[in-house]
C-alpha positions as CSV (number, residue, x, y, z in Angstrom):
1,M,0.2,0.1,-0.3
2,L,2.6,2.4,0.9
3,A,4.7,1.6,-2.3
4,G,1.8,2.2,-3.9
5,I,1.3,6.0,-2.3
6,Q,5.2,6.7,-2.8
7,N,4.3,6.0,-6.5
8,I,1.9,8.1,-7.0
9,I,3.7,10.9,-5.1
10,T,7.3,10.5,-6.9
11,N,5.3,10.5,-10.6
12,P,6.6,13.0,-12.5
13,T,3.3,13.6,-14.3
14,I,1.7,14.7,-10.2
15,Y,5.2,16.4,-9.4
16,N,4.5,18.8,-12.6
17,M,1.0,19.1,-12.2
18,T,1.8,20.4,-8.5
19,Q,4.5,22.5,-9.6
20,S,1.8,24.8,-12.0
21,T,-0.4,27.6,-10.8
22,V,-2.8,26.6,-13.6
23,T,-3.7,22.7,-12.0
24,Q,-3.8,24.0,-8.3
25,V,-6.2,26.9,-8.9
26,T,-8.4,24.7,-11.6
27,T,-8.4,21.6,-8.9
28,E,-9.6,24.0,-6.0
29,T,-12.2,25.5,-8.2
30,C,-13.6,22.2,-9.3
31,L,-13.7,21.2,-5.6
32,K,-15.3,24.1,-4.9
33,A,-17.6,23.9,-7.6
34,V,-19.0,20.4,-6.3
35,G,-17.8,20.8,-2.3
36,R,-19.7,23.8,-1.6
37,P,-23.1,23.3,-3.2
38,A,-23.3,19.6,-1.4
39,F,-22.8,21.2,1.7
40,I,-25.2,23.9,1.7
41,L,-27.4,21.3,0.4
42,A,-26.2,18.6,3.5
43,D,-27.6,21.5,5.8
44,K,-30.5,21.1,7.9
45,Q,-31.0,24.3,9.4
46,I,-31.8,25.6,6.0
47,D,-35.3,25.3,3.9
48,S,-35.1,23.4,1.1
49,Q,-36.2,26.0,-1.5
50,T,-32.9,28.0,0.1
51,K,-30.8,25.8,0.0
52,R,-31.1,24.9,-3.7
53,F,-31.3,28.4,-4.7
54,S,-27.7,29.0,-2.9
55,A,-26.4,25.5,-4.1
56,I,-27.1,26.1,-7.6
57,K,-25.7,30.0,-6.9
58,E,-22.4,28.6,-5.4
59,F,-22.5,26.1,-8.5
60,L,-22.8,28.4,-11.2
61,Y,-20.5,30.9,-10.0
62,Q,-17.6,28.6,-9.7
63,L,-18.4,27.4,-13.3
64,T,-17.9,31.1,-14.1
65,C,-14.8,31.8,-12.1
66,L,-13.3,28.6,-13.8
67,G,-14.3,29.6,-17.0
68,I,-13.2,33.4,-16.7
69,Y,-9.8,31.8,-15.7
70,L,-9.2,29.0,-18.3
71,S,-10.6,31.3,-20.7
72,V,-9.0,35.0,-20.2
73,I,-6.5,35.0,-17.4
74,I,-4.5,32.0,-18.2
75,P,-3.9,33.1,-21.5
76,V,-3.6,37.0,-21.0
77,C,-1.5,36.8,-17.5
78,R,0.8,34.0,-18.5
79,K,1.8,35.0,-22.1
80,G,2.1,39.0,-20.8
81,A,4.0,38.0,-17.7
82,Y,6.6,35.6,-19.9
83,K,6.7,38.7,-22.5
84,L,7.4,40.9,-19.9
85,A,10.4,39.0,-18.5
86,K,11.8,38.7,-21.8
87,K,11.8,42.5,-22.0
88,M,13.4,42.9,-18.5
89,Y,15.6,39.8,-19.2
90,P,17.1,40.1,-22.5
91,E,20.5,38.7,-21.9
92,E,18.9,35.4,-21.0
93,R,19.2,32.7,-23.7
94,V,15.9,30.9,-22.3
95,F,14.1,33.7,-24.2
96,E,16.0,33.3,-27.4
97,A,15.3,29.4,-27.0
98,F,11.7,29.7,-26.4
99,K,9.6,32.0,-28.3
100,Q,6.3,31.1,-26.7
101,T,5.4,29.8,-23.3
102,K,3.9,26.6,-24.4
103,D,7.8,25.6,-26.1
104,L,8.7,26.4,-22.4
105,S,6.4,24.5,-20.2
106,S,7.0,21.4,-22.5
107,F,10.2,21.8,-22.2
108,Y,10.0,22.0,-18.7
109,K,8.1,18.6,-18.4
110,M,10.7,16.8,-19.7
111,N,13.0,14.1,-18.5
112,E,16.9,14.8,-19.1
113,T,17.1,12.7,-21.7
114,E,14.3,14.5,-24.1
115,K,15.8,18.0,-22.6
116,A,19.2,17.2,-24.0
117,A,17.4,16.0,-27.4
118,K,15.6,19.2,-27.3
119,I,18.9,21.0,-26.8
120,A,20.5,19.8,-29.6
121,E,17.5,20.3,-31.8
122,L,17.4,24.1,-30.9
123,N,21.2,24.3,-31.7
124,K,20.7,23.1,-35.2
125,N,18.8,26.3,-36.1
126,I,21.9,28.3,-35.0
127,T,23.8,30.0,-37.2
128,S,26.2,32.2,-34.7
129,G,28.7,30.0,-32.7
130,D,26.7,30.5,-29.4
131,T,24.8,27.2,-28.7
132,F,22.7,26.6,-25.8
133,T,23.6,24.2,-23.3
134,K,21.5,23.2,-20.2
135,E,23.7,25.7,-18.2
136,N,23.2,28.9,-20.2
137,L,19.3,28.1,-20.6
138,N,17.9,29.7,-17.3
139,V,14.6,27.7,-17.4
140,N,13.7,28.8,-14.0
141,I,13.4,32.0,-14.5
142,A,11.3,31.9,-17.4
143,K,8.9,29.4,-15.5
144,G,9.3,31.8,-12.5
145,A,7.7,34.2,-14.8
146,I,4.8,32.0,-16.1
147,E,4.1,30.9,-12.3
148,A,4.2,34.4,-11.2
149,G,1.7,35.6,-14.4
150,A,-0.5,33.1,-13.0
151,M,-0.2,33.5,-9.6
152,F,-1.0,37.4,-10.2
153,G,-4.1,36.7,-12.6
154,S,-5.8,33.9,-10.2
155,V,-5.8,36.4,-7.4
156,A,-6.8,39.3,-9.7
157,G,-9.1,37.4,-11.6
158,L,-10.7,35.6,-9.1
159,A,-11.2,38.6,-6.3
160,I,-12.0,41.2,-8.8
161,L,-13.1,40.4,-11.9
162,A,-15.0,37.0,-11.5
163,P,-17.9,38.8,-9.1
164,V,-18.2,41.7,-11.3
165,I,-18.8,39.3,-14.6
166,S,-20.7,36.3,-12.5
167,H,-23.3,38.8,-11.2
168,P,-24.8,39.7,-14.8
169,L,-24.1,36.2,-15.7
170,I,-25.8,34.0,-12.6
171,H,-29.5,36.2,-12.2
172,P,-30.5,35.4,-15.4
173,I,-29.4,31.5,-15.5
174,M,-31.1,31.2,-12.0
175,N,-34.2,33.2,-13.1
176,A,-34.3,30.3,-15.9
177,I,-33.8,27.8,-13.9
178,K,-36.4,28.7,-11.1
179,S,-39.6,26.3,-10.8
180,P,-41.9,26.6,-13.0
181,K,-45.4,28.1,-11.7
182,K,-47.8,25.1,-11.2
183,V,-50.3,25.6,-13.9
184,T,-53.9,24.0,-12.7
185,P,-56.2,22.7,-15.8
186,E,-58.9,24.0,-16.4
187,K,-62.4,22.3,-15.5
């Protein structure tokens, strides 16, 4: 049993997931989207109509947060932070090697053999004598910029942007899913 847990914890995929702000925020938001409505529905102190309304509203809010985070915050903040880091650290060769965040992110997740092959591939495209090496590619500064952008975006987006956007979205949806009024058949 402990060996199985150890294999899961030391799995490189799990490790890479835990190093990503995106994965952490997405996981947390999904858990909130399920857990909060479940706890609201389990509360015996609230009448059923209020529980239903509150649980649905919380679920919709968390889905709105997740949608905003994945569709707006991540692309804008991560890419923006990467571009800013490129301007702040123009001498860092990592930004020359990896033009986009997705290229760096995939490199960061590679094992050592794959990284060596990727560096060799990058060196094929160099016309000057200055080749890339594992030592002169400071992937940590670039990865740090990406994660800082994601973290800033999650705080700003989920604390400021999500409530502003969700309010006009949730209420029309709530009105549309309200229980229809019972119609009594005519006699």
